N, CA, C and O of each residue as an XYZ file, in Angstrom:
824
protein
N      14.587    -34.655    -18.432
C      15.850    -34.322    -17.745
C      17.023    -34.635    -18.672
O      17.047    -35.673    -19.334
N      17.990    -33.729    -18.709
C      19.175    -33.922    -19.539
C      20.221    -34.680    -18.745
O      20.587    -34.279    -17.640
N      20.690    -35.757    -19.301
C      21.672    -36.587    -18.598
C      23.028    -35.912    -18.566
O      23.319    -35.035    -19.379
N      23.864    -36.330    -17.610
C      25.233    -35.818    -17.526
C      26.019    -36.147    -18.784
O      26.892    -35.392    -19.214
N      25.678    -37.323    -19.377
C      26.364    -37.737    -20.598
C      26.099    -36.735    -21.728
O      27.009    -36.367    -22.470
N      24.837    -36.302    -21.845
C      24.470    -35.341    -22.892
C      25.161    -34.000    -22.678
O      25.624    -33.372    -23.629
N      25.226    -33.571    -21.428
C      25.884    -32.293    -21.111
C      27.365    -32.358    -21.468
O      27.937    -31.433    -22.045
N      27.966    -33.504    -21.096
C      29.399    -33.656    -21.395
C      29.635    -33.689    -22.907
O      30.625    -33.156    -23.410
N      28.707    -34.324    -23.612
C      28.846    -34.425    -25.063
C      28.734    -33.048    -25.725
O      29.520    -32.711    -26.611
N      27.743    -32.251    -25.283
C      27.577    -30.898    -25.822
C      28.804    -30.040    -25.517
O      29.274    -29.283    -26.367
N      29.315    -30.170    -24.292
C      30.498    -29.402    -23.899
C      31.697    -29.800    -24.752
O      32.487    -28.954    -25.171
N      31.818    -31.098    -25.000
C      32.950    -31.585    -25.807
C      32.853    -31.062    -27.239
O      33.847    -30.627    -27.820
N      31.620    -31.111    -27.810
C      31.417    -30.621    -29.176
C      31.699    -29.122    -29.267
O      32.280    -28.651    -30.244
N      31.280    -28.373    -28.232
C      31.533    -26.929    -28.206
C      33.027    -26.644    -28.158
O      33.523    -25.737    -28.826
N      33.736    -27.439    -27.354
C      35.187    -27.266    -27.231
C      35.878    -27.557    -28.557
O      36.765    -26.817    -28.983
N      35.457    -28.660    -29.214
C      36.075    -29.032    -30.488
C      35.791    -27.987    -31.564
O      36.649    -27.705    -32.400
N      34.574    -27.406    -31.544
C      34.230    -26.365    -32.503
C      35.083    -25.123    -32.281
O      35.586    -24.530    -33.235
N      35.248    -24.728    -31.009
C      36.078    -23.558    -30.687
C      37.517    -23.791    -31.108
O      38.172    -22.895    -31.640
N      38.007    -25.008    -30.864
C      39.377    -25.346    -31.227
C      39.558    -25.300    -32.733
O      40.586    -24.844    -33.235
N      38.537    -25.782    -33.456
C      38.593    -25.782    -34.919
C      38.625    -24.363    -35.474
O      39.397    -24.061    -36.384
N      37.773    -23.489    -34.916
C      37.742    -22.095    -35.361
C      39.048    -21.387    -35.054
O      39.531    -20.584    -35.852
N      39.622    -21.690    -33.888
C      40.894    -21.074    -33.492
C      42.012    -21.517    -34.428
O      42.845    -20.709    -34.839
N      42.025    -22.804    -34.761
C      43.050    -23.323    -35.670
C      42.901    -22.722    -37.057
O      43.885    -22.410    -37.727
N      41.651    -22.565    -37.475
C      41.405    -21.972    -38.797
C      41.882    -20.529    -38.846
O      42.431    -20.076    -39.851
N      41.664    -19.808    -37.739
C      42.104    -18.407    -37.684
C      43.621    -18.323    -37.748
O      44.180    -17.449    -38.410
N      44.281    -19.246    -37.047
C      45.743    -19.240    -37.061
C      46.282    -19.555    -38.443
O      47.307    -19.017    -38.861
N      45.582    -20.432    -39.149
C      46.062    -20.851    -40.457
C      45.614    -19.942    -41.590
O      46.000    -20.152    -42.740
N      44.807    -18.938    -41.281
C      44.311    -18.050    -42.323
C      45.453    -17.289    -42.977
O      46.403    -16.862    -42.321
N      45.332    -17.133    -44.278
C      46.364    -16.413    -45.019
C      46.271    -14.918    -44.739
O      45.192    -14.329    -44.810
N      47.387    -14.323    -44.426
C      47.423    -12.888    -44.151
C      47.677    -12.119    -45.442
O      48.482    -12.538    -46.274
N      47.002    -11.012    -45.601
C      47.168    -10.182    -46.788
C      48.032     -8.972    -46.457
O      47.706     -8.183    -45.570
N      49.132     -8.839    -47.181
C      50.032     -7.697    -47.022
C      49.894     -6.826    -48.266
O      50.121     -7.282    -49.386
N      49.520     -5.573    -48.052
C      49.333     -4.636    -49.161
C      50.577     -3.749    -49.252
O      50.982     -3.123    -48.273
N      51.167     -3.709    -50.434
C      52.417     -2.974    -50.637
C      52.175     -1.747    -51.510
O      51.513     -1.822    -52.545
N      52.724     -0.620    -51.070
C      52.638      0.602    -51.887
C      53.966      1.345    -51.812
O      54.451      1.671    -50.728
N      54.547      1.607    -52.986
C      55.808      2.354    -53.074
C      55.545      3.656    -53.807
O      55.007      3.663    -54.914
N      55.928      4.748    -53.182
C      55.803      6.075    -53.802
C      57.206      6.541    -54.153
O      58.020      6.811    -53.270
N      57.485      6.632    -55.455
C      58.827      6.985    -55.910
C      58.763      8.167    -56.872
O      57.864      8.230    -57.710
N      59.707      9.105    -56.762
C      59.734     10.234    -57.701
C      60.166      9.754    -59.085
O      60.768      8.687    -59.204
N      59.865     10.530    -60.142
C      60.301     10.158    -61.495
C      61.830     10.059    -61.560
O      62.543     10.861    -60.956
N      62.310      9.078    -62.292
C      63.749      8.858    -62.405
C      64.188      9.044    -63.854
O      63.504      8.615    -64.783
N      65.344      9.692    -64.034
C      65.836      9.972    -65.378
C      66.244      8.699    -66.115
O      66.194      8.653    -67.344
N      66.649      7.665    -65.375
C      67.168      6.448    -66.006
C      66.130      5.339    -66.101
O      66.463      4.231    -66.522
N      64.880      5.602    -65.723
C      63.842      4.584    -65.859
C      62.968      4.500    -64.627
O      63.273      5.094    -63.594
N      61.880      3.758    -64.743
C      60.925      3.623    -63.639
C      61.489      2.733    -62.536
O      62.277      1.822    -62.787
N      61.065      3.022    -61.314
C      61.483      2.213    -60.173
C      60.796      0.846    -60.220
O      59.614      0.745    -60.550
N      61.552     -0.205    -59.886
C      61.008     -1.561    -59.815
C      60.995     -2.083    -58.375
O      60.892     -3.288    -58.143
N      61.102     -1.165    -57.417
C      61.187     -1.574    -56.019
C      59.920     -2.312    -55.569
O      60.007     -3.318    -54.864
N      58.761     -1.823    -55.969
C      57.510     -2.444    -55.545
C      57.443     -3.904    -56.022
O      57.063     -4.796    -55.264
N      57.812     -4.129    -57.271
C      57.811     -5.491    -57.819
C      58.784     -6.384    -57.067
O      58.480     -7.543    -56.782
N      59.949     -5.845    -56.747
C      60.956     -6.622    -56.022
C      60.459     -6.981    -54.613
O      60.676     -8.098    -54.142
N      59.801     -6.041    -53.952
C      59.273     -6.307    -52.611
C      58.235     -7.433    -52.647
O      58.256     -8.336    -51.811
N      57.346     -7.368    -53.609
C      56.312     -8.395    -53.728
C      56.943     -9.759    -54.010
O      56.528    -10.770    -53.444
N      57.933     -9.781    -54.876
C      58.609    -11.039    -55.215
C      59.242    -11.675    -53.985
O      59.059    -12.867    -53.738
N      59.986    -10.887    -53.212
C      60.691    -11.432    -52.051
C      59.737    -11.781    -50.908
O      59.944    -12.778    -50.216
N      58.700    -10.976    -50.703
C      57.742    -11.269    -49.639
C      56.911    -12.509    -49.960
O      56.439    -13.193    -49.053
N      56.732    -12.799    -51.247
C      55.904    -13.930    -51.667
C      56.634    -15.262    -51.598
O      56.011    -16.318    -51.708
N      57.933    -15.222    -51.419
C      58.699    -16.463    -51.408
C      58.300    -17.342    -50.223
O      57.954    -16.841    -49.153
N      58.352    -18.629    -50.425
C      57.997    -19.642    -49.420
C      56.505    -19.642    -49.106
O      56.078    -20.201    -48.095
N      55.708    -19.009    -49.980
C      54.264    -19.026    -49.793
C      53.783    -18.298    -48.557
O      52.728    -18.621    -48.010
N      54.555    -17.314    -48.112
C      54.199    -16.593    -46.886
C      53.237    -15.443    -47.175
O      53.638    -14.390    -47.670
N      51.971    -15.660    -46.860
C      50.994    -14.586    -46.996
C      50.565    -14.332    -48.429
O      51.108    -14.893    -49.381
N      49.585    -13.480    -48.543
C      49.095    -13.018    -49.847
C      49.612    -11.595    -50.019
O      49.220    -10.698    -49.273
N      50.475    -11.387    -50.980
C      51.137    -10.095    -51.167
C      50.557     -9.419    -52.405
O      50.629     -9.964    -53.507
N      49.991     -8.248    -52.223
C      49.344     -7.539    -53.328
C      49.719     -6.065    -53.283
O      50.224     -5.572    -52.275
N      49.468     -5.370    -54.384
C      49.724     -3.930    -54.426
C      48.465     -3.169    -54.018
O      47.351     -3.685    -54.106
N      48.667     -1.949    -53.577
C      47.531     -1.084    -53.221
C      46.688     -0.798    -54.463
O      45.466     -0.674    -54.376
N      47.344     -0.696    -55.610
C      46.628     -0.439    -56.858
C      45.681     -1.593    -57.189
O      44.553     -1.376    -57.631
N      46.152     -2.819    -56.971
C      45.316     -3.993    -57.221
C      44.100     -3.994    -56.303
O      42.984     -4.272    -56.742
N      44.319     -3.683    -55.026
C      43.223     -3.693    -54.052
C      42.229     -2.565    -54.302
O      41.074     -2.648    -53.885
N      42.674     -1.514    -54.981
C      41.791     -0.373    -55.256
C      40.925     -0.609    -56.484
O      39.932      0.089    -56.691
N      41.301     -1.600    -57.306
C      40.534     -1.869    -58.525
C      39.149     -2.398    -58.174
O      39.008     -3.463    -57.573
N      38.143     -1.641    -58.557
C      36.776     -2.044    -58.259
C      36.374     -1.843    -56.812
O      35.310     -2.301    -56.395
N      37.206     -1.168    -56.043
C      36.916     -0.939    -54.629
C      37.230      0.493    -54.241
O      37.361      1.356    -55.109
N      37.354      0.757    -52.934
C      37.668      2.119    -52.487
C      39.051      2.563    -52.969
O      39.988      1.767    -53.034
N      39.154      3.824    -53.296
C      40.406      4.366    -53.810
C      41.442      4.487    -52.692
O      41.127      4.903    -51.577
N      42.676      4.116    -53.012
C      43.760      4.212    -52.032
C      43.969      5.674    -51.646
O      44.033      6.533    -52.525
N      44.077      5.979    -50.332
C      44.185      7.376    -49.884
C      45.395      8.105    -50.454
O      45.299      9.271    -50.837
N      46.527      7.422    -50.510
C      47.710      8.039    -51.087
C      48.426      9.012    -50.179
O      49.470      9.543    -50.557
N      47.896      9.265    -48.987
C      48.551     10.168    -48.049
C      49.393      9.350    -47.079
O      48.863      8.620    -46.242
N      50.699      9.480    -47.200
C      51.632      8.628    -46.465
C      51.471      8.757    -44.953
O      51.676      7.780    -44.233
N      51.110      9.933    -44.459
C      51.053     10.159    -43.018
C      49.629     10.224    -42.462
O      49.445     10.491    -41.274
N      48.616      9.982    -43.308
C      47.227     10.019    -42.836
C      46.878      8.633    -42.288
O      46.266      7.816    -42.976
N      47.277      8.387    -41.050
C      47.173      7.054    -40.458
C      45.731      6.535    -40.434
O      45.476      5.401    -40.838
N      44.795      7.355    -39.967
C      43.405      6.911    -39.832
C      42.803      6.516    -41.176
O      42.132      5.489    -41.284
N      43.049      7.340    -42.209
C      42.508      7.018    -43.528
C      43.127      5.740    -44.095
O      42.449      4.952    -44.753
N      44.411      5.545    -43.836
C      45.083      4.334    -44.317
C      44.510      3.087    -43.639
O      44.273      2.071    -44.293
N      44.293      3.172    -42.338
C      43.724      2.038    -41.602
C      42.293      1.767    -42.066
O      41.915      0.612    -42.264
N      41.503      2.817    -42.240
C      40.121      2.655    -42.690
C      40.071      2.019    -44.072
O      39.250      1.139    -44.330
N      40.961      2.474    -44.966
C      40.999      1.895    -46.310
C      41.412      0.427    -46.248
O      40.807     -0.423    -46.901
N      42.451      0.133    -45.456
C      42.910     -1.242    -45.319
C      41.840     -2.164    -44.767
O      41.742     -3.325    -45.163
N      41.037     -1.639    -43.850
C      39.933     -2.429    -43.288
C      38.866     -2.709    -44.344
O      38.328     -3.814    -44.416
N      38.564     -1.697    -45.163
C      37.547     -1.855    -46.210
C      37.934     -2.914    -47.234
O      37.076     -3.640    -47.738
N      39.235     -3.003    -47.542
C      39.670     -3.980    -48.551
C      40.087     -5.295    -47.909
O      40.572     -6.197    -48.593
N      39.900     -5.408    -46.593
C      40.143     -6.643    -45.849
C      41.616     -7.062    -45.871
O      41.942     -8.218    -46.138
N      42.493     -6.102    -45.585
C      43.920     -6.415    -45.507
C      44.360     -6.633    -44.068
O      43.661     -6.253    -43.129
N      45.516     -7.245    -43.907
C      46.085     -7.452    -42.570
C      47.182     -6.441    -42.263
O      47.238     -5.873    -41.173
N      48.061     -6.227    -43.255
C      49.175     -5.303    -43.059
C      49.302     -4.397    -44.281
O      49.022     -4.798    -45.411
N      49.729     -3.174    -44.021
C      49.968     -2.214    -45.096
C      51.431     -1.783    -45.027
O      51.870     -1.172    -44.052
N      52.173     -2.114    -46.079
C      53.596     -1.779    -46.159
C      53.760     -0.588    -47.088
O      53.451     -0.668    -48.277
N      54.247      0.517    -46.539
C      54.399      1.758    -47.299
C      55.876      2.142    -47.388
O      56.586      2.171    -46.382
N      56.319      2.433    -48.599
C      57.695      2.889    -48.807
C      57.633      4.205    -49.563
O      57.188      4.257    -50.709
N      58.079      5.257    -48.915
C      58.079      6.584    -49.525
C      59.520      6.973    -49.827
O      60.300      7.231    -48.910
N      59.876      7.015    -51.104
C      61.245      7.348    -51.507
C      61.353      8.855    -51.699
O      60.699      9.434    -52.567
N      62.179      9.473    -50.884
C      62.397     10.921    -50.986
C      63.404     11.252    -52.075
O      63.254     12.235    -52.801
N      64.433     10.416    -52.179
C      65.535     10.750    -53.071
C      66.216      9.489    -53.573
O      66.572      8.614    -52.784
N      66.396      9.397    -54.868
C      67.138      8.294    -55.480
C      68.115      8.946    -56.457
O      67.720      9.452    -57.508
N      69.389      8.923    -56.091
C      70.341      9.716    -56.862
C      71.650      8.961    -57.099
O      71.958      7.960    -56.453
N      72.399      9.498    -58.060
C      73.716      8.962    -58.391
C      74.729     10.087    -58.269
O      74.570     11.153    -58.863
N      75.771      9.834    -57.492
C      76.819     10.826    -57.296
C      78.145     10.281    -57.819
O      78.420      9.085    -57.722
N      78.952     11.169    -58.368
C      80.307     10.788    -58.771
C      81.279     11.525    -57.859
O      81.348     12.754    -57.853
N      82.021     10.746    -57.096
C      82.916     11.338    -56.104
C      84.370     11.034    -56.424
O      84.714      9.967    -56.933
N      85.219     12.020    -56.102
C      86.656     11.786    -56.210
C      87.099     11.116    -54.905
O      87.113     11.745    -53.847
N      87.454      9.851    -54.996
C      87.765      9.102    -53.785
C      89.250      9.028    -53.461
O      89.629      8.697    -52.337
N      90.098      9.340    -54.451
C      91.543      9.258    -54.203
C      92.274     10.117    -55.229
O      91.824     10.286    -56.362
N      93.417     10.656    -54.798
C      94.216     11.479    -55.708
C      95.696     11.232    -55.445
O      96.178     11.391    -54.324
N      96.402     10.844    -56.494
C      97.853     10.688    -56.416
C      98.461     11.854    -57.183
O      98.404     11.878    -58.412
N      99.037     12.813    -56.483
C      99.537     14.036    -57.129
C     100.391     13.757    -58.362
O     101.273     12.898    -58.351
N     100.106     14.495    -59.409
C     100.824     14.446    -60.681
C     100.652     13.125    -61.429
O     101.299     12.909    -62.453
N      99.800     12.253    -60.938
C      99.625     10.959    -61.611
C      98.161     10.763    -62.033
O      97.863     10.750    -63.228
N      97.233     10.611    -61.053
C      95.842     10.362    -61.427
C      94.878     10.747    -60.303
O      95.260     10.925    -59.147
N      93.610     10.865    -60.702
C      92.495     10.988    -59.771
C      91.671      9.702    -59.886
O      91.541      9.126    -60.966
N      91.131      9.277    -58.774
C      90.245      8.109    -58.812
C      88.834      8.567    -58.468
O      88.605      9.149    -57.407
N      87.887      8.302    -59.369
C      86.488      8.654    -59.163
C      85.672      7.378    -58.946
O      86.045      6.296    -59.398
N      84.559      7.535    -58.249
C      83.670      6.393    -58.044
C      82.229      6.859    -58.001
O      81.891      7.841    -57.341
N      81.383      6.129    -58.723
C      79.948      6.421    -58.693
C      79.350      5.815    -57.430
O      79.673      4.688    -57.056
N      78.476      6.574    -56.778
C      77.811      6.102    -55.571
C      76.308      6.339    -55.732
O      75.864      7.471    -55.924
N      75.543      5.267    -55.651
C      74.091      5.381    -55.734
C      73.495      5.454    -54.333
O      73.944      4.756    -53.424
N      72.488      6.295    -54.165
C      71.868      6.491    -52.852
C      70.339      6.494    -53.003
O      69.792      7.124    -53.909
N      69.671      5.783    -52.104
C      68.206      5.852    -52.020
C      67.853      6.174    -50.573
O      68.270      5.474    -49.650
N      67.080      7.242    -50.387
C      66.649      7.661    -49.054
C      65.127      7.764    -49.016
O      64.488      8.111    -50.009
N      64.571      7.464    -47.873
C      63.128      7.577    -47.743
C      62.660      7.138    -46.373
O      63.422      7.153    -45.407
N      61.400      6.749    -46.301
C      60.831      6.301    -45.032
C      60.024      5.031    -45.239
O      59.345      4.861    -46.252
N      60.114      4.152    -44.263
C      59.418      2.874    -44.281
C      58.357      2.864    -43.194
O      58.612      3.256    -42.055
N      57.148      2.403    -43.563
C      56.071      2.270    -42.574
C      55.396      0.916    -42.755
O      55.184      0.457    -43.877
N      55.064      0.290    -41.639
C      54.307     -0.955    -41.652
C      53.168     -0.816    -40.653
O      53.397     -0.568    -39.469
N      51.942     -0.978    -41.137
C      50.754     -0.794    -40.304
C      50.023     -2.119    -40.134
O      49.749     -2.821    -41.107
N      49.713     -2.449    -38.889
C      48.853     -3.586    -38.588
C      47.418     -3.079    -38.693
O      46.930     -2.387    -37.799
N      46.752     -3.424    -39.780
C      45.423     -2.875    -40.061
C      44.395     -3.330    -39.041
O      43.592     -2.522    -38.575
N      44.405     -4.606    -38.687
C      43.378     -5.153    -37.793
C      43.438     -4.532    -36.393
O      42.414     -4.312    -35.747
N      44.660     -4.259    -35.949
C      44.810     -3.678    -34.610
C      44.908     -2.157    -34.641
O      44.931     -1.516    -33.591
N      44.967     -1.579    -35.832
C      45.099     -0.130    -35.944
C      46.363      0.374    -35.288
O      46.348      1.366    -34.558
N      47.484     -0.332    -35.560
C      48.732     -0.029    -34.870
C      49.881      0.108    -35.866
O      49.982     -0.654    -36.828
N      50.740      1.087    -35.619
C      51.935      1.266    -36.435
C      53.056      0.385    -35.886
O      53.457      0.536    -34.732
N      53.560     -0.535    -36.710
C      54.613     -1.449    -36.280
C      56.006     -0.921    -36.626
O      56.959     -1.131    -35.876
N      56.114     -0.244    -37.750
C      57.396      0.332    -38.182
C      57.128      1.728    -38.723
O      56.192      1.932    -39.496
N      57.934      2.670    -38.324
C      57.887      4.029    -38.868
C      59.292      4.594    -38.708
O      59.630      5.158    -37.668
N      60.105      4.438    -39.747
C      61.510      4.815    -39.613
C      62.111      5.199    -40.969
O      61.693      4.686    -42.008
N      63.087      6.098    -40.950
C      63.759      6.466    -42.205
C      64.746      5.378    -42.616
O      65.161      4.562    -41.793
N      65.115      5.373    -43.879
C      66.133      4.438    -44.354
C      67.055      5.148    -45.352
O      66.683      6.135    -45.987
N      68.242      4.616    -45.458
C      69.201      5.104    -46.445
C      70.060      3.919    -46.863
O      70.661      3.247    -46.026
N      70.109      3.674    -48.156
C      70.915      2.570    -48.660
C      71.838      3.112    -49.754
O      71.440      3.957    -50.557
N      73.071      2.615    -49.772
C      74.061      3.078    -50.737
C      74.690      1.888    -51.461
O      74.718      0.767    -50.954
N      75.183      2.168    -52.641
C      75.923      1.154    -53.392
C      77.001      1.854    -54.196
O      76.750      2.861    -54.858
N      78.204      1.305    -54.128
C      79.327      1.881    -54.867
C      79.443      1.244    -56.238
O      79.286      0.034    -56.403
N      79.722      2.094    -57.220
C      79.882      1.618    -58.587
C      81.348      1.384    -58.920
O      82.191      1.355    -58.023
N      81.657      1.218    -60.191
C      83.047      0.966    -60.592
C      83.941      2.171    -60.348
O      83.499      3.319    -60.410
N      85.188      1.890    -60.071
C      86.183      2.959    -59.899
C      86.751      3.334    -61.266
O      87.070      2.472    -62.084
N      86.866      4.626    -61.489
C      87.348      5.126    -62.778
C      88.505      6.090    -62.536
O      88.441      6.951    -61.658
N      89.547      5.933    -63.318
C      90.749      6.750    -63.137
C      90.853      7.800    -64.238
O      90.470      7.586    -65.387
N      91.388      8.938    -63.830
C      91.580     10.054    -64.760
C      92.952     10.673    -64.500
O      93.353     10.861    -63.352
N      93.649     10.978    -65.562
C      94.988     11.576    -65.407
C      94.885     12.908    -64.674
O      93.908     13.641    -64.830
N      95.889     13.208    -63.885
C      95.879     14.415    -63.059
C      95.689     15.680    -63.887
O      94.963     16.588    -63.481
N      96.339     15.742    -65.046
C      96.258     16.977    -65.838
C      94.852     17.236    -66.384
O      94.521     18.372    -66.721
N      94.030     16.196    -66.471
C      92.660     16.395    -66.964
C      91.781     17.021    -65.879
O      91.182     18.076    -66.090
N      91.708     16.374    -64.734
C      90.971     16.885    -63.570
C      89.642     17.540    -63.956
O      89.407     18.716    -63.676
N      88.793     16.764    -64.594
C      87.504     17.285    -65.040
C      86.402     16.312    -64.616
O      86.242     15.247    -65.213
N      85.646     16.684    -63.586
C      84.605     15.793    -63.067
C      83.435     15.668    -64.038
O      82.604     14.773    -63.890
N      83.361     16.559    -65.033
C      82.293     16.484    -66.030
C      82.674     15.635    -67.238
O      81.887     15.506    -68.176
N      83.849     15.066    -67.225
C      84.299     14.202    -68.309
C      83.343     13.009    -68.411
O      83.205     12.268    -67.437
N      82.679     12.798    -69.551
C      81.721     11.694    -69.678
C      82.355     10.325    -69.464
O      81.656      9.365    -69.141
N      83.656     10.224    -69.638
C      84.322      8.927    -69.464
C      84.313      8.445    -68.015
O      84.501      7.257    -67.757
N      84.094      9.365    -67.063
C      84.087      8.934    -65.662
C      82.658      8.778    -65.118
O      82.461      8.575    -63.920
N      81.681      8.873    -66.001
C      80.282      8.730    -65.586
C      79.669      7.477    -66.220
O      80.079      7.055    -67.302
N      78.704      6.901    -65.549
C      78.027      5.721    -66.075
C      77.159      6.097    -67.272
O      76.556      7.169    -67.306
N      77.107      5.209    -68.240
C      76.226      5.418    -69.380
C      74.781      5.140    -68.949
O      74.547      4.619    -67.859
N      73.821      5.485    -69.800
C      72.406      5.266    -69.474
C      72.100      3.794    -69.184
O      71.452      3.508    -68.177
N      72.539      2.847    -70.025
C      72.281      1.436    -69.699
C      72.955      0.996    -68.402
O      72.403      0.196    -67.646
N      74.157      1.525    -68.150
C      74.860      1.179    -66.911
C      74.115      1.712    -65.695
O      74.065      1.045    -64.661
N      73.538      2.902    -65.804
C      72.765      3.470    -64.700
C      71.546      2.604    -64.385
O      71.228      2.357    -63.222
N      70.875      2.149    -65.436
C      69.690      1.308    -65.246
C      70.055      0.030    -64.491
O      69.377     -0.346    -63.535
N      71.124     -0.632    -64.923
C      71.562     -1.869    -64.257
C      72.037     -1.586    -62.837
O      71.791     -2.375    -61.924
N      72.714     -0.463    -62.656
C      73.244     -0.092    -61.349
C      72.108      0.090    -60.334
O      72.181     -0.417    -59.214
N      71.067      0.813    -60.732
C      69.962      1.069    -59.800
C      69.059     -0.152    -59.620
O      68.381     -0.276    -58.600
N      69.047     -1.054    -60.603
C      68.335     -2.319    -60.408
C      68.951     -3.065    -59.231
O      68.235     -3.609    -58.389
N      70.268     -3.088    -59.176
C      70.962     -3.792    -58.083
C      70.797     -3.051    -56.757
O      70.683     -3.669    -55.699
N      70.786     -1.720    -56.829
C      70.622     -0.935    -55.605
C      69.213     -1.133    -55.030
O      69.053     -1.273    -53.817
N      68.208     -1.146    -55.884
C      66.838     -1.385    -55.424
C      66.674     -2.813    -54.899
O      65.907     -3.053    -53.966
N      67.388     -3.744    -55.493
C      67.369     -5.119    -54.992
C      67.930     -5.177    -53.575
O      67.390     -5.870    -52.713
N      69.008     -4.451    -53.344
C      69.614     -4.385    -52.011
C      68.630     -3.796    -51.002
O      68.487     -4.306    -49.890
N      67.952     -2.716    -51.400
C      66.979     -2.079    -50.505
C      65.798     -3.012    -50.242
O      65.333     -3.114    -49.107
N      65.312     -3.692    -51.277
C      64.176     -4.601    -51.115
C      64.490     -5.700    -50.105
O      63.653     -6.025    -49.263
N      65.674     -6.266    -50.182
C      66.061     -7.333    -49.256
C      66.136     -6.808    -47.822
O      65.752     -7.502    -46.881
N      66.632     -5.580    -47.661
C      66.707     -4.993    -46.321
C      65.314     -4.751    -45.750
O      65.069     -5.010    -44.572
N      64.401     -4.254    -46.586
C      63.040     -3.982    -46.126
C      62.324     -5.280    -45.755
O      61.659     -5.351    -44.722
N      62.460     -6.295    -46.591
C      61.814     -7.583    -46.319
C      62.328     -8.178    -45.016
O      61.552     -8.712    -44.223
N      63.623     -8.085    -44.799
C      64.203     -8.589    -43.552
C      63.622     -7.846    -42.350
O      63.333     -8.450    -41.317
N      63.455     -6.545    -42.494
C      62.903     -5.732    -41.402
C      61.434     -6.100    -41.147
O      61.001     -6.198    -39.999
N      60.685     -6.297    -42.219
C      59.267     -6.648    -42.087
C      59.113     -8.006    -41.413
O      58.254     -8.174    -40.547
N      59.926     -8.965    -41.797
C      59.822    -10.312    -41.227
C      60.196    -10.334    -39.743
O      59.768    -11.225    -39.008
N      60.974     -9.380    -39.312
C      61.277     -9.273    -37.882
C      60.078     -8.728    -37.113
O      59.879     -9.050    -35.942
N      59.284     -7.900    -37.788
C      58.145     -7.248    -37.127
C      56.904     -8.142    -37.098
O      56.141     -8.123    -36.132
N      56.708     -8.923    -38.162
C      55.528     -9.792    -38.219
C      55.922    -11.147    -38.777
O      56.872    -11.276    -39.549
N      55.160    -12.158    -38.363
C      55.371    -13.502    -38.888
C      54.245    -13.804    -39.857
O      53.113    -14.068    -39.451
N      54.566    -13.763    -41.146
C      53.537    -13.950    -42.162
C      53.170    -15.423    -42.307
O      53.998    -16.314    -42.112
N      51.909    -15.652    -42.655
C      51.459    -17.021    -42.894
C      50.439    -17.024    -44.032
O      49.928    -18.082    -44.400
């Protein structure tokens, strides 16, 4: 005959084991897979993916990796931004928790005439724009957490031109190649911070 003491002891051990497993699950590191699809840029390659990983990795929150890294030696990343089922299946195969996708439709630099004082000068300003769509997928639950377009802008230096010149193609009112590179580095940094803030609102990484 099994004593009440033995039954209570087994029940207590079972409870402690369940509690231990539950605590371990809560403390498990979550893997966030990041993939940025960007068109070729005349002023240099996009560094948005690197910036996202850097900011998401701060404070030791989660394991942040690229889709390319997860595909090395494993299943190939689907690459289809809107093929939800294939993305979830791939994420499950590589044992990820979340898949962060950034599809950049357009990254451009515009020079606009922002002010004109008749017979005196024109004021021009460079404006950088990045447009695209952001998606965040909860792989384990097979659920889309974020699916929304984004647009971020940044204004460059103001440049003045005498009224009699009035030539928007004047190279003096346009950013040089090195200036464009630095300008878009800051613009991508701005976008990365906005995306990270949005992601942290949707999920609590650990």
